[in-house]
C-alpha positions as CSV (number, residue, x, y, z in Angstrom):
1,I,-65.7,8.3,23.0
2,T,-66.0,11.7,23.7
3,A,-62.9,14.0,25.5
4,S,-63.6,17.3,26.6
5,E,-59.8,18.5,26.3
6,N,-57.5,15.9,24.9
7,I,-57.2,12.1,24.2
8,S,-53.7,10.4,24.4
9,M,-53.2,7.2,22.8
10,N,-49.3,5.8,23.4
11,S,-47.2,2.4,23.3
12,G,-49.6,0.1,21.2
13,S,-52.9,1.1,22.8
14,S,-56.1,0.6,20.4
15,I,-59.4,1.1,19.9
16,S,-61.2,-1.7,17.5
17,A,-64.4,-3.0,16.4
18,S,-64.4,-6.4,14.6
19,S,-67.2,-8.6,13.0
20,L,-66.1,-12.3,12.2
21,G,-69.7,-13.5,10.7
22,D,-72.0,-12.1,8.3
23,G,-72.8,-9.2,10.7
24,T,-71.7,-5.6,10.1
25,A,-68.6,-4.2,12.4
26,G,-69.3,-1.7,14.9
27,N,-68.9,2.2,13.7
28,I,-65.7,3.9,16.0
29,S,-66.6,7.8,16.5
30,V,-63.7,9.8,18.5
31,D,-64.2,13.4,19.5
32,A,-61.2,14.1,21.0
33,G,-61.6,17.6,22.2
34,S,-59.2,19.8,21.6
35,T,-56.4,17.3,20.5
36,L,-56.2,13.9,19.4
37,D,-52.3,12.5,20.2
38,M,-51.8,9.0,18.5
39,N,-48.1,7.7,19.3
40,S,-47.7,4.3,18.0
41,G,-51.2,3.9,18.7
42,S,-54.5,2.4,16.6
43,I,-57.8,2.6,15.6
44,T,-59.3,-0.1,13.9
45,S,-62.2,-1.6,12.1
46,R,-62.5,-4.7,10.7
47,A,-65.1,-7.3,9.1
48,E,-63.8,-11.0,8.8
49,G,-66.8,-12.8,7.2
50,A,-69.6,-11.5,4.4
51,G,-70.7,-8.3,6.7
52,D,-69.2,-5.0,5.7
53,G,-66.8,-2.9,7.7
54,G,-68.0,-0.3,10.3
55,G,-67.0,3.0,9.4
56,I,-64.5,5.3,11.3
57,T,-64.6,9.1,12.6
58,V,-62.3,10.7,14.2
59,A,-62.2,14.8,15.5
60,A,-60.2,17.1,17.6
61,T,-61.2,20.7,17.3
62,S,-57.1,21.5,17.1
63,T,-54.7,19.0,16.1
64,V,-54.4,15.4,15.1
65,N,-51.0,14.2,15.9
66,M,-50.0,10.4,14.3
67,A,-46.6,9.4,15.0
68,N,-44.5,6.1,15.7
69,D,-46.6,3.6,13.5
70,A,-50.3,5.2,14.8
71,S,-52.6,3.7,12.4
72,I,-56.4,4.5,11.6
73,S,-57.9,1.6,9.4
74,A,-60.5,0.0,8.1
75,S,-60.7,-3.5,6.2
76,S,-62.8,-6.2,4.9
77,L,-61.6,-9.4,4.5
78,G,-64.7,-11.0,2.7
79,D,-67.5,-10.0,0.4
80,G,-68.6,-6.9,2.6
81,T,-67.4,-3.5,1.9
82,A,-64.7,-2.2,3.9
83,G,-66.0,1.1,6.4
84,N,-65.1,5.0,5.1
85,I,-62.8,7.0,7.4
86,S,-63.4,10.3,8.3
87,V,-60.8,12.4,9.7
88,N,-61.4,15.9,11.1
89,A,-58.7,18.4,12.3
90,G,-59.9,21.6,13.4
91,S,-56.3,23.1,12.8
92,T,-53.5,20.8,11.6
93,L,-53.2,17.3,10.6
94,D,-49.6,16.1,11.6
95,M,-48.6,12.7,10.1
96,N,-44.7,11.4,10.9
97,S,-44.5,7.6,10.2
98,S,-48.0,6.9,10.4
99,S,-51.1,5.6,8.2
100,I,-54.6,6.0,7.3
101,T,-55.7,2.9,5.2
102,S,-59.3,1.7,3.7
103,E,-58.6,-1.9,2.1
104,A,-60.9,-4.7,1.0
105,E,-59.3,-8.1,0.1
106,G,-62.5,-10.1,-1.1
107,A,-65.2,-9.2,-3.4
108,G,-66.5,-6.0,-1.5
109,D,-65.5,-2.3,-2.5
110,G,-62.6,-0.5,-0.4
111,G,-64.3,2.4,1.7
112,D,-63.5,5.9,1.1
113,I,-61.2,8.0,3.1
114,T,-61.8,11.9,4.0
115,V,-59.5,14.4,5.3
116,A,-60.0,17.8,6.6
117,A,-57.5,20.3,8.4
118,A,-58.4,24.3,8.7
119,S,-54.8,25.2,8.7
120,A,-52.4,22.5,7.0
121,A,-51.7,19.1,6.9
122,N,-48.3,17.2,6.8
123,M,-46.9,14.1,5.9
124,A,-43.5,13.3,6.7
125,N,-40.7,9.8,7.4
126,G,-42.8,7.4,5.1
127,S,-46.4,8.3,6.3
128,S,-49.3,7.0,3.7
129,I,-52.9,7.4,3.3
130,S,-54.2,4.6,1.1
131,A,-57.3,3.0,-0.3
132,S,-57.1,-0.2,-2.0
133,S,-59.1,-3.3,-3.1
134,L,-56.8,-6.5,-3.7
135,G,-60.1,-8.6,-5.0
136,A,-63.2,-7.9,-7.4
137,G,-64.6,-4.9,-5.6
138,L,-63.6,-1.2,-6.4
139,A,-61.0,1.1,-4.6
140,G,-61.9,3.5,-2.2
141,N,-61.6,7.2,-3.0
142,I,-59.5,9.7,-1.0
143,S,-60.7,13.2,-0.5
144,I,-58.1,15.8,1.5
145,D,-58.8,19.2,2.0
146,A,-55.7,20.7,3.7
147,G,-56.7,23.8,4.5
148,R,-54.2,26.2,3.5
149,T,-51.3,24.4,3.2
150,F,-50.5,20.8,2.6
151,N,-46.9,19.1,2.8
152,M,-45.6,15.8,2.1
153,S,-42.0,14.4,2.4
154,D,-41.1,10.7,1.7
155,S,-44.6,10.0,1.7
156,S,-47.6,8.5,-0.5
157,I,-51.0,9.2,-1.1
158,T,-52.4,6.0,-3.1
159,T,-55.5,4.2,-4.3
160,Q,-54.9,0.4,-5.7
161,A,-57.3,-2.3,-7.4
162,V,-55.7,-5.9,-8.4
163,V,-58.6,-5.9,-11.3
164,S,-61.3,-3.5,-11.2
165,D,-61.2,0.6,-11.2
166,G,-59.1,2.6,-9.2
167,G,-60.1,5.1,-6.8
168,D,-60.2,8.9,-7.2
169,I,-58.0,11.4,-5.5
170,E,-59.0,14.8,-4.8
171,L,-56.4,17.3,-2.8
172,V,-57.1,20.7,-2.5
173,A,-55.3,24.0,-0.6
174,T,-56.0,27.3,-0.9
175,D,-52.2,28.5,-0.7
176,M,-49.7,25.2,-1.5
177,I,-49.2,21.9,-2.2
178,Y,-45.5,20.9,-1.8
179,L,-44.3,17.3,-2.4
180,A,-40.3,16.2,-1.7
181,Q,-39.7,12.7,-2.6
182,S,-43.2,11.5,-2.4
183,E,-45.9,10.3,-4.7
184,I,-49.7,10.7,-5.5
185,T,-50.9,7.5,-7.6
186,T,-53.8,5.9,-8.6
187,S,-53.1,2.7,-10.2
188,V,-55.1,-0.6,-11.2
189,E,-52.1,-3.8,-11.3
190,S,-54.1,-6.0,-13.8
191,G,-57.3,-6.7,-15.7
192,F,-59.3,-3.9,-17.6
193,G,-60.3,-1.8,-14.9
194,G,-59.5,2.1,-15.4
195,G,-57.2,4.2,-13.4
196,G,-58.3,6.5,-11.0
197,N,-58.5,10.2,-11.6
198,I,-56.7,13.0,-9.7
199,F,-57.8,16.3,-9.1
200,I,-55.3,18.7,-7.2
201,D,-56.0,23.0,-6.6
202,P,-53.9,25.0,-4.5
203,D,-52.3,28.3,-5.4
204,F,-48.7,26.4,-5.7
205,V,-48.0,23.4,-6.7
206,I,-44.2,22.5,-6.2
207,L,-43.0,19.0,-6.7
208,K,-39.5,18.3,-5.7
209,Q,-38.2,14.5,-7.3
210,S,-42.0,13.5,-6.7
211,N,-44.8,11.8,-8.9
212,I,-48.3,12.5,-9.9
213,L,-49.4,9.3,-11.6
214,A,-52.7,7.6,-12.7
215,N,-51.9,4.3,-14.3
216,A,-53.7,1.5,-15.7
217,F,-52.8,-2.0,-16.9
218,G,-55.6,-3.0,-19.7
219,G,-57.9,-0.4,-19.1
220,P,-57.5,3.1,-19.5
221,G,-55.5,5.5,-17.9
222,G,-57.0,7.8,-15.1
223,N,-57.3,11.9,-16.1
224,I,-54.9,14.0,-13.8
225,S,-56.4,17.5,-13.6
226,I,-54.0,20.4,-11.9
227,V,-55.5,23.5,-11.3
228,A,-52.6,26.3,-10.0
229,G,-51.7,29.7,-10.2
230,N,-48.4,28.7,-10.5
231,F,-46.6,24.8,-11.2
232,I,-42.9,24.3,-10.3
233,A,-41.3,20.6,-10.7
234,T,-37.7,19.8,-11.1
235,P,-36.7,17.6,-13.9
236,D,-36.6,14.5,-12.1
237,S,-40.7,14.9,-11.0
238,V,-43.1,12.9,-13.2
239,V,-47.1,13.6,-13.9
240,D,-48.1,11.0,-15.9
241,A,-51.5,9.0,-16.5
242,S,-50.7,6.0,-19.2
243,S,-52.1,2.3,-19.7
244,A,-49.6,-0.6,-20.5
245,L,-52.3,-2.2,-22.7
246,G,-55.4,0.4,-22.9
247,I,-55.9,3.9,-23.9
248,D,-53.5,6.5,-21.9
249,G,-55.5,9.0,-20.0
250,T,-55.0,12.8,-19.6
251,V,-53.2,15.1,-17.9
252,N,-54.4,18.7,-17.9
253,I,-52.3,21.4,-15.8
254,R,-53.8,24.7,-15.9
255,A,-51.3,27.3,-14.9
256,P,-49.4,30.5,-16.1
257,D,-46.3,28.5,-16.4
258,E,-46.2,24.8,-16.6
259,T,-42.7,24.5,-15.9
260,V,-40.2,27.1,-14.6
261,S,-37.2,24.4,-14.5
262,E,-35.2,25.6,-17.1
263,D,-34.9,28.8,-15.6
264,L,-34.0,27.9,-12.3
265,A,-30.0,27.4,-11.3
266,V,-28.1,26.6,-8.0
267,L,-26.5,29.0,-6.1
């Protein structure tokens, strides 16, 4: 689907591709021109049999807006792999009460999610980006290049596996990554799979009542690497890489001052 200027998806409108048998679900490509405005709209790829799920590619030269339960999702319910998702906003990605999801429920692996914005990416009001495997397959990876700034408020970025290895999360921005009441997590709920790794690289990392977690159950915890010119976290924020039964992962924060919370006072 290609538009010269804008695409608007309102009031439950949808674009979908599905496969009910052994065949692969078709790929979906949306080139919205300047702006993609999704207000309660959905873009979905779904495979219910042995075939793989199709990939989803979304692009706009200016802005991708997602609001009011708008969703982009790729899933596989059988043995096939869930499709990959790519979202490319030429300037800004805004997510408000919306989701980008890749999920595998059978033996297949979860698909990867790649998000890019040249200027800023914003997530608010329960928005989520998640890649999961509820069966034997690996959870997909999540890669986000937010341009200059990335802001999260009451939102989450997660990879999750039930028994296999958790997916990795990479989040980069040149200037600032700010989390308020939000979470970035890679987790394995049971079995001996290792927790996924988390890599974060801006100039400023600011955590306000937020968590960055790379946890596992029987396998090793994931590794967390934060490279920042400045790292500021409130006392009720947590950065942790642990395993319930296995070896804990490592947390490596490379910043001139790893915590300045003790030096701050309420005005």
